[in-house]
BAFI-3210 file (N, C-alpha, C; in Angstrom, 3 decimals, decimal comma, padded with zeros to 6 digits):
// residues 311
n [1|2|3|4|5|6|7|8|9|10|11|12|13|14|15|16|17|18|19|20|21|22|23|24|25|26|27|28|29|30|31|32|33|34|35|36|37|38|39|40|41|42|43|44|45|46|47|48|49|50|51|52|53|54|55|56|57|58|59|60|61|62|63|64|65|66|67|68|69|70|71|72|73|74|75|76|77|78|79|80|81|82|83|84|85|86|87|88|89|90|91|92|93|94|95|96|97|98|99|100|101|102|103|104|105|106|107|108|109|110|111|112|113|114|115|116|117|118|119|120|121|122|123|124|125|126|127|128|129|130|131|132|133|134|135|136|137|138|139|140|141|142|143|144|145|146|147|148|149|150|151|152|153|154|155|156|157|158|159|160|161|162|163|164|165|166|167|168|169|170|171|172|173|174|175|176|177|178|179|180|181|182|183|184|185|186|187|188|189|190|191|192|193|194|195|196|197|198|199|200|201|202|203|204|205|206|207|208|209|210|211|212|213|214|215|216|217|218|219|220|221|222|223|224|225|226|227|228|229|230|231|232|233|234|235|236|237|238|239|240|241|242|243|244|245|246|247|248|249|250|251|252|253|254|255|256|257|258|259|260|261|262|263|264|265|266|267|268|269|270|271|272|273|274|275|276|277|278|279|280|281|282|283|284|285|286|287|288|289|290|291|292|293|294|295|296|297|298|299|300|301|302|303|304|305|306|307|308|309|310|311]
n.u [-054,049|-051,921|-049,438|-049,163|-045,984|-044,623|-043,154|-040,613|-040,431|-039,145|-036,340|-035,909|-037,303|-035,965|-033,503|-034,162|-035,300|-033,035|-031,344|-032,839|-032,795|-029,960|-029,725|-031,439|-029,894|-027,587|-028,539|-029,275|-026,745|-025,122|-023,407|-023,519|-021,757|-019,730|-020,217|-018,405|-015,317|-015,537|-016,798|-020,167|-020,079|-018,421|-015,273|-012,366|-009,804|-006,184|-003,867|-000,588|000,293|-000,854|-001,107|-001,545|-003,678|-005,881|-006,379|-007,158|-009,411|-011,143|-011,580|-012,827|-015,358|-018,404|-018,188|-015,903|-013,847|-011,292|-008,238|-005,501|-002,155|000,275|000,299|000,983|001,690|003,910|005,773|008,520|007,956|009,806|010,844|008,831|007,424|005,685|002,835|000,578|-001,913|-001,857|-000,897|-003,222|-004,849|-003,867|-004,121|-006,848|-007,648|-008,934|-007,673|-004,434|-002,175|000,885|003,845|006,522|009,959|011,702|010,526|008,363|009,287|008,152|005,795|005,685|006,715|004,700|002,789|003,900|003,663|001,072|-000,273|-002,553|-004,143|-006,373|-006,343|-005,585|-002,711|-001,043|001,731|003,239|005,815|006,497|004,518|005,255|007,481|010,012|012,757|014,129|016,550|016,006|014,526|012,003|009,610|006,915|004,722|004,802|005,068|003,132|002,353|003,056|001,060|-001,210|-001,118|-001,085|-003,673|-005,286|-004,692|-005,761|-008,471|-008,836|-008,354|-009,933|-012,250|-011,920|-012,027|-014,543|-016,696|-019,291|-019,703|-018,430|-019,254|-019,802|-017,130|-015,833|-017,075|-016,205|-013,863|-013,613|-014,417|-012,412|-010,369|-010,742|-010,480|-007,957|-006,608|-006,560|-004,279|-002,384|-002,556|-001,344|000,919|002,110|001,571|003,613|005,918|005,976|006,506|008,626|010,584|013,851|014,649|016,838|017,039|017,092|016,965|016,439|016,126|015,602|012,962|011,654|012,548|010,993|008,772|010,128|011,315|009,044|007,770|009,799|011,955|015,405|016,844|019,606|020,699|023,340|023,105|024,350|023,849|021,217|020,243|021,239|020,444|017,491|017,571|018,318|020,776|024,381|025,383|028,178|030,719|031,782|029,764|028,301|029,703|029,454|026,704|026,218|027,670|026,240|024,122|024,956|026,180|023,967|023,041|020,677|016,956|015,141|014,764|013,648|012,312|011,984|009,774|009,232|011,358|013,262|016,578|019,363|021,310|019,850|018,404|019,905|020,733|018,260|018,231|020,466|019,626|017,364|018,882|020,265|018,166|016,667|013,881|011,978|010,554|008,318|007,367|005,703|005,901|003,620|000,018|-000,947|-002,966|-004,120|-006,578|-007,393|-007,984|-005,952|-005,395|-005,884|-004,055|-001,602|-002,130|-001,989|000,670|002,257|001,141|002,285|005,068|004,742|004,215|006,549|008,564|007,659|008,305|010,917|010,715|011,862|010,519]
n.v [016,462|016,766|014,300|012,726|013,209|010,511|010,383|008,329|008,139|006,519|006,130|008,696|008,502|006,537|007,544|009,953|008,658|007,400|009,486|010,477|008,194|008,521|011,160|010,477|008,584|009,920|012,205|010,309|009,736|011,676|013,496|011,407|008,865|006,810|003,002|000,979|-001,363|-003,504|-006,587|-007,181|-005,000|-005,055|-004,641|-006,826|-006,848|-007,260|-007,089|-007,003|-007,244|-007,505|-004,975|-002,953|-004,170|-004,096|-001,372|-000,945|-002,818|-001,222|001,123|000,149|-001,028|-002,477|-002,549|-003,666|-006,361|-007,716|-009,427|-010,291|-011,163|-011,619|-012,117|-014,104|-014,333|-015,674|-015,663|-014,305|-011,547|-010,821|-012,997|-014,441|-016,612|-016,981|-018,780|-020,964|-020,440|-017,781|-016,639|-017,132|-015,323|-012,973|-013,006|-012,638|-010,268|-007,006|-004,698|-004,389|-003,910|-003,238|-003,045|-002,544|-001,113|-003,235|-004,938|-006,829|-008,123|-010,491|-010,211|-008,518|-010,223|-012,110|-010,266|-009,654|-012,342|-012,923|-011,022|-007,923|-006,066|-004,287|-004,354|-002,537|-001,139|-000,295|000,926|001,368|002,322|003,821|005,546|007,130|008,276|006,584|004,135|001,107|-000,345|002,017|002,482|000,242|000,164|001,795|002,091|002,436|005,076|007,914|010,039|008,919|006,759|008,135|009,385|007,169|006,108|008,228|008,022|005,285|005,609|007,278|005,509|003,441|005,151|005,640|002,970|002,188|004,305|004,928|004,680|006,745|008,500|006,993|005,839|008,122|008,995|006,711|007,090|009,498|008,531|006,691|008,369|009,922|007,879|006,954|009,036|008,970|007,327|008,649|010,992|010,571|010,154|012,521|013,648|012,365|013,280|015,932|015,612|014,042|014,487|014,130|012,241|009,666|006,604|002,931|000,570|-002,712|-003,179|-001,596|-001,123|000,512|003,098|005,199|005,729|006,672|008,964|010,488|010,543|012,271|011,057|010,014|008,010|006,021|003,672|001,815|002,412|000,567|-001,757|-002,286|-001,930|-004,397|-006,498|-005,854|-006,719|-009,467|-009,912|-010,403|-008,056|-005,774|-006,217|-004,024|-002,508|-004,118|-004,077|-001,503|-000,905|-002,953|-001,687|000,968|-000,150|-001,255|001,062|002,275|004,370|004,591|005,118|003,266|-000,061|-000,994|-003,815|-006,035|-008,309|-010,055|-010,625|-012,505|-013,242|-014,924|-012,960|-010,408|-011,355|-011,315|-008,854|-007,748|-009,478|-008,132|-005,470|-006,034|-006,736|-004,459|-002,940|-001,636|-000,548|-002,608|-002,733|-004,547|-004,754|-005,497|-006,490|-006,864|-006,947|-007,600|-008,945|-010,834|-010,274|-008,099|-004,247|-002,078|000,484|000,005|-001,910|-000,434|001,711|000,232|-000,475|001,911|003,204|001,223|002,244|004,877|004,086|002,947|005,071|006,703|005,181|005,772|008,295|010,505|010,466]
n.w [-069,550|-067,111|-066,446|-063,091|-061,209|-059,498|-056,399|-054,746|-051,381|-049,608|-048,974|-047,905|-045,625|-043,967|-043,593|-042,031|-039,710|-038,985|-038,234|-035,991|-034,255|-033,709|-032,738|-030,388|-028,895|-028,518|-026,832|-024,540|-023,696|-023,206|-020,673|-018,878|-017,083|-018,529|-019,239|-016,776|-016,888|-015,217|-014,565|-013,953|-012,285|-010,239|-009,356|-009,856|-008,053|-007,453|-004,715|-004,274|-001,428|001,815|003,061|001,339|000,416|002,142|002,326|-000,306|-000,259|001,537|000,289|-001,813|-001,137|-001,486|-004,275|-005,082|-005,239|-003,362|-003,247|-001,376|-001,572|-000,242|003,077|005,338|008,699|009,513|007,487|005,534|003,635|001,673|000,504|-000,649|-003,289|-006,195|-007,196|-009,075|-008,175|-007,660|-010,093|-011,572|-010,296|-011,054|-013,815|-014,118|-013,028|-012,969|-011,537|-010,637|-007,906|-006,858|-004,973|-005,554|-006,458|-005,955|-004,274|-004,675|-007,007|-008,355|-008,658|-011,044|-012,995|-013,179|-014,455|-016,901|-017,703|-018,145|-019,917|-020,384|-021,947|-020,993|-018,238|-015,330|-013,669|-010,820|-009,551|-006,566|-006,081|-008,473|-008,465|-006,310|-007,168|-006,796|-006,769|-007,886|-005,435|-003,292|-000,213|000,296|002,095|001,799|003,327|005,973|006,031|006,450|005,066|002,253|002,157|002,361|-000,209|-001,775|-001,212|-002,358|-005,085|-005,432|-005,130|-007,391|-009,543|-009,424|-010,172|-012,572|-013,816|-013,108|-013,668|-013,236|-010,539|-009,298|-007,074|-005,134|-004,734|-003,790|-001,532|-000,153|000,226|001,558|004,170|004,603|004,893|006,990|009,016|008,823|009,969|012,736|013,624|012,349|013,409|016,165|015,469|014,906|017,441|018,811|017,418|018,500|021,340|021,288|019,605|017,779|019,686|020,188|018,497|017,903|015,221|013,922|011,428|008,037|007,841|009,517|008,919|007,875|009,237|011,731|010,697|010,177|012,671|013,494|015,096|015,770|014,138|014,611|014,485|012,229|008,866|007,039|008,320|008,799|006,211|005,052|006,496|005,788|003,127|002,990|003,757|004,900|007,499|007,278|009,053|010,783|011,204|012,815|015,072|015,692|015,896|018,335|020,149|020,350|021,703|024,134|025,658|025,828|024,408|022,959|023,218|022,667|021,012|017,917|016,646|013,551|013,600|011,732|010,088|011,345|012,334|013,439|014,310|014,440|016,285|018,246|018,763|019,944|022,357|023,603|023,905|025,670|027,849|028,536|029,522|027,903|026,022|023,880|020,788|019,145|015,518|012,558|008,937|007,431|007,515|010,760|013,240|010,181|009,588|010,427|010,084|008,029|009,327|012,080|012,768|012,333|013,994|016,265|016,415|016,295|019,028|020,585|020,221|021,121|024,037|024,836|024,328|026,367|028,483|029,032|029,801|032,557|035,876]
ca.u [-053,942|-050,313|-049,041|-048,657|-044,920|-044,517|-041,573|-040,334|-040,106|-038,791|-035,105|-035,794|-037,959|-035,171|-032,433|-034,922|-035,366|-031,485|-031,174|-033,640|-031,909|-028,495|-030,063|-031,785|-028,575|-026,483|-029,253|-029,324|-025,358|-024,610|-023,518|-023,734|-020,557|-019,679|-019,965|-016,867|-015,001|-015,488|-017,716|-021,022|-019,779|-017,542|-013,675|-011,453|-008,405|-005,316|-002,845|000,780|000,553|-002,085|-001,445|-002,285|-005,135|-006,496|-006,822|-008,083|-010,875|-012,030|-012,087|-013,708|-016,218|-019,234|-017,815|-014,553|-013,397|-009,896|-007,329|-004,215|-001,485|001,086|-000,265|001,289|002,395|005,014|006,950|009,246|007,432|010,865|011,057|007,468|007,376|004,346|002,428|-000,401|-003,190|-001,631|-000,971|-004,447|-005,558|-003,197|-004,363|-008,305|-007,512|-009,276|-006,532|-003,522|-001,662|002,286|004,680|007,428|010,952|012,272|009,897|007,647|009,472|007,392|004,277|005,925|007,034|003,187|001,940|004,432|003,375|-000,302|-000,756|-003,879|-004,337|-007,423|-005,972|-004,806|-001,653|-000,555|002,910|003,377|007,167|006,476|003,541|005,913|009,061|011,058|013,076|014,852|017,380|015,428|013,790|010,544|008,621|006,461|003,384|005,034|005,297|001,703|002,203|003,051|-000,035|-002,312|-000,803|-001,675|-005,223|-005,861|-004,494|-006,466|-009,580|-008,813|-008,189|-011,494|-013,329|-011,272|-012,429|-015,963|-017,238|-021,026|-019,569|-017,647|-019,847|-019,735|-015,798|-015,590|-017,696|-015,525|-012,464|-013,666|-014,559|-010,871|-009,129|-011,103|-010,302|-006,571|-006,397|-006,173|-002,839|-001,571|-002,404|-000,522|002,493|002,233|001,721|004,886|007,041|006,047|006,993|009,922|011,476|015,485|015,208|017,858|016,403|017,549|016,148|017,047|015,901|015,421|011,165|011,328|013,092|009,840|007,926|010,995|011,226|007,605|007,793|010,816|012,921|016,584|017,453|020,896|021,382|024,079|022,385|024,622|023,365|019,499|019,849|021,803|019,178|016,276|017,835|018,550|022,427|024,938|025,552|029,354|031,312|031,962|028,246|027,693|030,253|028,811|025,224|026,281|028,237|025,056|023,188|026,013|026,305|022,670|022,831|019,276|015,998|014,406|015,140|012,591|012,698|011,260|009,243|009,098|012,656|014,346|018,024|020,328|021,989|018,934|017,731|020,964|020,415|017,267|018,642|021,165|018,940|016,805|019,998|020,530|016,917|016,195|012,449|012,020|009,067|008,121|006,734|005,602|005,887|002,412|-000,921|-000,900|-003,471|-004,259|-007,839|-007,639|-007,795|-004,455|-005,351|-005,966|-002,616|-000,786|-002,415|-001,308|002,195|002,216|000,945|003,672|006,087|004,690|004,567|007,848|009,160|007,188|008,986|012,220|010,755|011,943|009,489]
ca.v [016,147|016,199|012,693|013,189|012,322|009,944|010,276|007,364|008,739|005,446|006,472|009,593|008,250|005,884|008,602|010,909|007,767|007,012|010,748|010,450|007,487|008,932|012,077|010,206|008,137|011,282|012,706|009,426|009,447|012,848|013,850|010,307|008,286|005,453|001,775|000,431|-002,360|-004,486|-007,631|-006,802|-003,684|-005,521|-004,610|-007,747|-006,276|-008,015|-006,524|-007,914|-007,510|-006,973|-003,708|-002,297|-004,720|-003,478|-000,034|-001,055|-002,865|-000,418|002,149|-000,262|-001,581|-003,562|-002,397|-004,274|-007,794|-007,451|-010,566|-010,091|-011,893|-011,745|-011,962|-014,854|-013,853|-016,492|-015,454|-012,988|-011,115|-010,562|-014,401|-015,064|-017,062|-017,006|-020,119|-021,150|-019,708|-016,449|-016,131|-017,147|-014,092|-011,829|-013,074|-012,188|-008,901|-005,613|-003,669|-005,060|-002,926|-003,717|-002,274|-001,913|-000,977|-004,486|-005,449|-007,787|-008,498|-012,038|-009,342|-007,999|-011,702|-012,484|-009,395|-009,988|-013,663|-012,567|-009,605|-007,936|-004,191|-003,599|-004,507|-001,248|-001,474|000,633|000,407|002,321|003,159|004,499|006,828|007,855|008,597|005,846|002,873|-000,290|000,460|002,591|001,781|-000,150|000,066|003,066|001,865|003,243|006,502|008,200|010,891|007,943|006,169|009,227|009,571|005,696|005,865|009,110|007,082|004,034|006,240|007,705|004,341|002,890|006,215|005,210|001,625|002,288|005,866|004,979|004,466|007,791|009,308|005,871|005,932|009,373|008,626|005,530|007,938|010,514|007,519|006,130|009,306|010,151|006,699|007,109|010,323|008,546|006,963|009,642|012,262|010,160|010,204|013,972|013,974|011,743|014,301|017,144|015,344|013,388|014,776|014,556|011,213|008,601|005,332|001,991|-000,650|-003,773|-002,968|-000,384|-000,860|001,800|004,492|006,167|006,090|007,217|010,192|010,809|010,827|013,216|010,470|010,179|006,647|006,009|002,267|001,997|002,069|-000,571|-002,992|-002,309|-002,161|-005,408|-007,313|-005,849|-007,496|-010,678|-010,298|-010,519|-006,730|-005,805|-006,384|-002,683|-002,062|-005,004|-003,474|000,071|-001,044|-003,165|-000,464|001,881|-000,412|-001,437|002,272|002,959|005,467|004,848|005,153|001,947|-000,679|-001,287|-005,155|-006,652|-009,926|-011,323|-011,146|-012,424|-013,916|-014,689|-011,800|-009,424|-011,850|-011,219|-007,390|-007,702|-009,926|-007,092|-004,476|-006,426|-007,012|-003,061|-002,653|-000,838|-000,898|-003,421|-002,484|-005,447|-004,475|-006,512|-005,840|-007,453|-006,566|-008,755|-010,296|-010,460|-010,056|-006,437|-003,306|-001,270|001,582|-000,828|-002,503|000,878|002,307|-000,916|-000,076|003,525|002,863|000,712|003,244|005,950|003,503|002,739|006,279|007,332|004,348|006,506|009,729|010,637|010,929]
ca.w [-068,395|-067,031|-065,699|-061,834|-060,938|-058,163|-055,743|-053,807|-050,276|-048,553|-048,637|-047,111|-044,307|-043,547|-043,171|-040,901|-038,588|-038,495|-037,587|-035,026|-033,498|-033,261|-031,586|-029,001|-028,010|-027,872|-025,611|-023,399|-023,123|-022,832|-019,010|-018,295|-016,906|-019,403|-018,443|-016,552|-017,742|-014,348|-014,480|-013,047|-011,284|-009,265|-009,706|-009,215|-007,485|-006,711|-004,192|-003,826|-000,163|002,438|003,631|000,189|-000,063|003,295|002,031|-001,493|-000,086|002,199|-000,617|-002,978|-000,463|-002,281|-005,647|-005,220|-004,418|-003,559|-003,031|-000,971|-001,917|000,715|004,372|006,146|009,701|009,775|006,370|005,404|002,414|000,866|000,349|-001,122|-004,254|-006,579|-007,489|-010,241|-007,950|-007,846|-011,634|-011,954|-009,850|-012,072|-015,295|-014,279|-012,345|-013,539|-011,357|-009,807|-007,021|-006,329|-004,068|-006,275|-005,636|-005,755|-002,909|-005,257|-008,403|-008,487|-009,263|-012,449|-013,682|-013,372|-015,171|-018,294|-018,316|-018,359|-020,524|-020,830|-022,082|-020,337|-016,842|-014,860|-012,720|-009,856|-008,943|-005,497|-006,066|-009,589|-008,136|-005,379|-007,662|-006,186|-007,705|-007,045|-004,139|-002,382|000,866|-000,377|002,924|002,135|004,123|006,993|005,860|006,523|003,543|001,240|002,788|001,643|-001,569|-002,436|-001,124|-003,172|-006,516|-005,941|-005,523|-008,925|-010,569|-009,359|-010,724|-013,891|-014,215|-012,995|-013,872|-012,701|-009,093|-008,766|-005,805|-004,163|-004,234|-003,501|-000,361|000,684|000,273|002,749|005,171|004,874|005,266|008,461|009,806|008,989|010,908|014,307|013,996|011,769|014,538|016,990|015,072|015,045|019,007|019,322|017,254|019,440|022,445|021,230|018,363|018,160|020,608|019,321|018,397|016,871|014,767|013,342|009,862|007,314|007,788|010,528|008,540|007,214|010,382|012,410|010,210|010,217|013,972|013,974|015,720|015,285|013,874|014,772|013,932|011,144|007,818|006,614|009,039|008,937|004,868|004,689|007,062|004,823|001,774|003,386|003,508|006,527|007,622|007,450|010,548|011,622|011,536|013,561|016,115|015,931|016,730|019,682|021,116|020,922|022,727|025,271|026,143|025,842|023,538|022,326|024,087|022,533|019,682|017,067|015,992|013,002|014,124|010,103|009,197|012,133|012,010|014,939|014,496|014,664|017,705|019,312|019,246|020,612|023,514|024,061|024,473|026,959|028,929|028,973|029,809|026,509|025,442|022,260|020,264|017,866|014,492|011,508|007,668|006,738|008,620|011,874|012,525|008,725|009,388|011,151|009,096|008,054|010,541|013,578|012,834|012,229|015,446|017,446|016,457|016,951|020,523|021,329|020,066|022,131|025,374|024,901|024,455|027,764|029,214|029,154|030,539|033,830|036,706]
c.u [-052,301|-050,025|-048,669|-047,255|-044,978|-043,311|-041,553|-039,563|-039,267|-037,282|-035,076|-036,405|-036,747|-033,907|-033,135|-034,667|-033,774|-030,956|-031,710|-032,908|-030,690|-028,821|-030,618|-030,621|-027,827|-027,214|-029,192|-028,030|-024,802|-024,681|-023,634|-022,289|-020,725|-019,767|-018,654|-016,989|-015,245|-016,957|-018,727|-020,893|-018,901|-016,117|-012,941|-009,973|-007,263|-004,232|-001,944|000,557|-000,700|-002,288|-001,932|-003,731|-006,259|-007,193|-007,747|-009,502|-011,697|-012,416|-013,245|-015,091|-017,070|-018,879|-016,534|-014,423|-011,713|-009,296|-005,952|-003,259|-000,539|000,688|000,038|002,076|003,562|005,988|007,226|008,547|008,420|011,207|009,739|007,815|006,055|004,093|001,181|-001,645|-002,897|-001,430|-002,293|-005,156|-005,124|-003,963|-006,113|-008,574|-007,995|-008,095|-005,736|-002,486|-000,283|002,959|005,867|009,160|012,016|011,781|008,935|007,900|008,738|006,243|004,644|006,161|005,607|002,622|002,521|003,878|001,837|-000,618|-002,103|-004,123|-005,426|-007,476|-005,128|-004,158|-001,180|000,752|003,352|004,787|007,126|005,549|004,300|007,575|010,264|011,592|013,823|016,060|017,049|014,686|012,154|009,178|007,690|005,165|003,570|005,310|003,769|001,667|001,996|001,728|-001,305|-002,243|-001,393|-002,922|-005,826|-005,915|-005,340|-008,020|-009,716|-008,971|-009,487|-012,431|-012,999|-011,934|-013,916|-016,723|-018,663|-020,779|-018,869|-018,162|-019,701|-018,065|-015,321|-016,043|-016,756|-014,126|-012,383|-013,704|-013,194|-010,094|-009,333|-010,674|-008,447|-005,918|-006,040|-004,849|-001,892|-001,393|-001,574|000,691|002,955|002,488|003,123|006,115|007,014|006,720|008,201|010,838|012,897|015,615|015,757|016,985|016,987|016,422|016,912|017,031|015,468|013,606|011,060|011,690|012,048|009,211|008,868|011,202|009,997|007,426|008,780|011,884|014,373|017,190|018,731|021,669|022,196|023,223|022,909|024,217|021,885|019,218|020,149|020,848|017,810|016,289|018,314|020,101|023,039|025,667|027,628|029,751|031,377|030,751|027,960|028,207|029,943|027,619|024,968|026,841|027,102|024,210|023,666|025,890|025,047|022,462|021,189|018,290|015,092|015,090|013,666|013,026|011,483|010,924|009,206|010,425|013,627|015,691|018,763|021,047|021,075|018,529|018,831|021,041|019,315|017,674|019,388|020,652|017,860|017,659|020,254|019,229|016,321|014,717|012,830|010,752|009,174|007,176|006,593|005,715|004,430|001,328|-001,072|-002,316|-003,977|-005,790|-008,528|-007,471|-006,049|-004,386|-005,296|-004,507|-001,658|-000,702|-001,873|000,264|002,603|002,035|001,887|004,902|005,996|004,916|006,131|008,983|008,918|007,957|009,945|011,820|010,721|010,852|008,618]
c.v [015,741|014,989|013,236|012,396|011,893|009,859|009,134|008,057|007,765|005,891|007,585|009,429|007,497|006,703|009,377|009,702|007,447|008,225|010,934|009,520|008,121|010,176|011,506|009,154|009,043|011,935|011,522|009,319|010,609|013,246|012,790|009,494|006,969|004,293|001,509|-000,844|-003,569|-005,277|-007,443|-005,632|-003,853|-005,672|-005,517|-006,946|-007,277|-007,148|-007,556|-008,245|-007,167|-005,794|-002,695|-002,705|-004,160|-002,221|-000,026|-001,642|-002,066|000,729|001,463|-000,679|-002,544|-003,327|-002,922|-005,272|-007,689|-009,078|-010,046|-011,173|-012,522|-011,324|-012,969|-014,313|-014,609|-016,505|-014,418|-012,559|-010,955|-012,262|-015,299|-015,473|-017,561|-018,380|-019,932|-020,358|-018,367|-015,871|-016,290|-015,576|-012,664|-011,735|-012,476|-011,242|-007,704|-004,653|-004,585|-003,891|-003,827|-002,578|-001,496|-001,715|-002,149|-005,311|-006,596|-007,905|-009,683|-011,265|-008,985|-009,079|-011,799|-011,562|-009,619|-011,480|-013,790|-011,390|-009,484|-006,430|-003,657|-003,475|-003,102|-001,735|000,079|-000,088|001,592|003,014|004,178|005,770|007,861|008,499|007,667|004,552|001,989|000,519|001,206|001,898|001,474|-000,080|001,376|003,071|002,482|004,567|007,101|009,158|009,926|007,051|007,200|009,348|008,303|005,697|006,620|008,390|005,922|004,549|006,825|006,557|003,695|003,570|005,669|003,870|001,765|003,613|005,960|005,059|005,552|008,270|008,176|005,871|007,300|009,423|007,885|006,259|008,860|009,686|007,164|007,141|009,914|008,921|006,607|008,140|010,074|008,169|007,885|010,760|011,758|010,122|011,397|014,186|013,641|012,377|015,537|016,900|014,956|013,468|015,085|013,200|010,115|007,216|004,438|001,031|-001,801|-003,907|-001,935|000,021|000,286|002,930|005,453|006,344|006,788|008,681|011,288|011,530|011,946|012,563|010,641|008,790|006,669|004,994|002,461|001,544|000,742|-001,697|-003,289|-002,518|-003,625|-006,337|-007,332|-006,820|-009,203|-011,062|-010,070|-008,993|-006,699|-005,682|-005,177|-002,337|-002,660|-004,310|-002,209|-000,166|-001,859|-002,301|000,462|001,199|-000,811|-000,052|003,022|004,295|005,693|004,564|003,842|001,438|-001,453|-002,719|-005,700|-008,070|-010,783|-011,370|-011,125|-013,359|-013,912|-013,720|-010,361|-009,938|-011,214|-009,625|-007,109|-008,022|-008,838|-006,199|-004,801|-006,341|-005,447|-002,278|-001,405|-001,310|-001,501|-003,319|-003,636|-004,763|-005,573|-005,912|-006,148|-006,995|-007,852|-008,418|-009,888|-009,926|-008,558|-005,369|-002,684|-000,173|001,109|-001,330|-001,269|001,398|001,584|-000,489|000,940|003,652|002,511|001,484|004,181|005,490|003,125|003,981|006,924|006,549|004,912|007,988|009,863|010,889|009,865]
c.w [-068,279|-066,160|-064,306|-061,420|-059,578|-057,686|-054,607|-052,350|-049,285|-048,241|-047,797|-045,776|-043,478|-042,822|-042,026|-039,762|-038,261|-037,766|-036,013|-033,952|-033,032|-032,311|-030,068|-028,065|-027,619|-026,495|-024,409|-022,600|-022,581|-021,250|-018,302|-018,049|-018,182|-018,565|-018,386|-017,334|-016,856|-014,729|-013,566|-011,925|-010,250|-009,745|-009,023|-009,050|-006,610|-006,034|-003,652|-002,268|000,572|002,906|002,686|000,089|000,905|002,723|000,643|-001,115|000,765|001,469|-001,479|-002,336|-001,391|-003,706|-006,003|-004,462|-004,484|-002,784|-002,788|-000,995|-001,023|001,963|005,102|007,123|010,094|008,621|006,359|003,937|001,383|000,071|-000,288|-002,683|-004,765|-007,128|-008,705|-009,646|-007,934|-009,340|-012,061|-011,590|-010,578|-013,319|-015,329|-013,604|-013,259|-013,059|-010,124|-008,910|-006,651|-005,752|-004,999|-005,573|-005,374|-004,824|-003,245|-006,672|-009,091|-009,436|-010,962|-013,487|-014,081|-014,451|-016,797|-018,861|-018,668|-018,814|-020,883|-020,857|-021,333|-018,628|-016,213|-013,665|-011,993|-009,243|-007,896|-005,822|-007,136|-009,012|-007,194|-005,700|-006,934|-007,209|-006,880|-006,205|-003,401|-001,344|000,447|000,963|002,935|002,910|005,318|007,037|005,561|005,272|002,336|001,202|001,839|000,256|-002,470|-002,546|-002,221|-004,819|-006,738|-005,990|-006,958|-009,957|-010,483|-010,152|-012,246|-014,483|-014,164|-012,737|-013,008|-011,195|-008,559|-007,489|-004,717|-003,739|-003,603|-001,897|000,636|001,036|001,416|003,991|005,712|005,438|006,636|009,380|009,989|009,737|012,319|014,427|013,226|012,734|015,643|016,805|015,185|016,232|019,310|018,618|017,922|020,774|022,253|020,311|018,729|019,071|019,557|019,636|017,476|016,442|013,899|011,731|009,290|007,466|008,556|010,213|008,420|008,297|011,447|011,914|010,356|011,858|014,713|015,298|015,073|014,985|013,664|014,287|012,304|009,868|006,885|007,247|008,739|007,126|004,415|005,314|006,110|003,765|001,849|003,464|004,973|006,392|007,799|008,918|011,162|011,898|012,473|015,149|016,990|016,916|018,195|020,627|021,543|021,709|023,974|026,334|026,256|025,370|022,828|023,383|024,080|020,952|019,123|016,224|015,044|013,113|012,853|009,402|010,528|011,815|013,303|014,916|015,031|016,225|018,744|019,815|020,162|022,110|024,431|024,578|025,675|028,025|029,389|029,458|028,951|026,010|023,954|022,063|018,968|017,019|013,508|009,902|006,980|007,908|009,611|012,777|011,302|008,777|009,836|009,719|009,269|009,165|011,860|013,469|013,150|013,845|016,274|017,656|016,951|018,357|020,953|021,244|021,187|023,762|025,432|025,280|025,680|028,601|029,967|029,780|031,815|034,770|036,869]
res [m|a|k|q|k|i|i|n|r|k|p|l|v|i|i|i|c|l|i|v|v|v|v|v|v|i|g|l|t|t|g|r|p|t|k|g|s|a|k|n|g|i|i|q|v|v|a|a|e|n|f|w|g|s|l|a|s|q|l|g|g|v|h|a|h|v|t|s|i|v|s|d|p|n|a|d|p|h|e|y|e|s|n|a|s|t|a|r|s|f|a|s|a|d|f|v|i|l|n|g|a|g|y|d|n|w|g|n|k|l|l|s|a|n|p|n|p|a|r|r|v|l|v|v|a|d|l|l|g|k|k|n|g|d|n|p|h|f|w|y|d|p|a|d|v|n|q|v|v|a|q|i|e|q|d|y|i|a|i|e|p|a|d|k|a|y|f|q|q|q|y|r|h|l|q|a|s|l|s|g|y|q|s|l|i|v|s|i|k|k|q|f|a|g|t|k|v|a|a|t|e|s|i|f|q|y|l|a|a|a|a|g|l|d|l|v|s|p|p|a|f|t|e|a|v|a|e|g|n|d|p|p|t|n|s|v|v|t|f|q|q|q|l|k|s|n|q|v|k|l|l|v|f|n|e|q|t|v|t|p|l|t|d|s|m|k|q|l|a|v|a|q|s|i|p|v|v|g|i|t|e|t|i|q|p|p|n|t|s|f|q|l|w|m|s|a|e|v|n|k|l|e|k|a|l|n|a|n|v|p|g]
***
């Protein structure tokens, strides 16, 4: 009688089991978003300034915790100096938003001092194709705001793909909310396009352009003030003459970068019965939303323009 051959099937069983496990894992993960990198599904966000922080917070909703660094209504954002607390916030962040274009160089230093390859960084100036030396007040340009909001949404989705539908919903809600002040800007342009206006600083440049207003105050003056420098004498004389001869319908005054010179321009405008519109660099009051803050400022602008309409 032939001796029966015994076959050891154990290795074969192990191989089959491994194949089954792999197939099951692939089946479970195919078509599903990958797990995000944020702890407990809450993205830790640091925004260098509260105008970007407000937008980031509204977009992130319950899935983002946003810390805004520059928000003091009594401080000039250009003069902010970072501290240990700010450094810790940057070090632990999943996502950092900087304005760029030289506005918040302290943020770049903190990023370099606390390297983290997993951290996502949005530099608004880079997104908009701007560089150092360009006017950095991008949040006053409604088109730039819309572009930044769209990018933050995409960054959130990249960090936490499982919450994509939620972020898309938040984006739609925010866009609808932003349309209020942006529609008012369009309305101002239709009624007052070409109207000559002045400003003590370059912060108003983008909004003036969006509203179709002719900003005639000397660029050498407004740019010097924005950079914390003394304007050239000839630009001061030109500006004073514009106000004294009522060449402009209103003066926009930056309430957060007040100097004796800018205050003298404000007083000169008041003496000539030229309406003065006060605006700020950061959201004021700090606990309000970006769109409510901007709506208030644009409403003040429209009211001042209407004050000069005959009749």
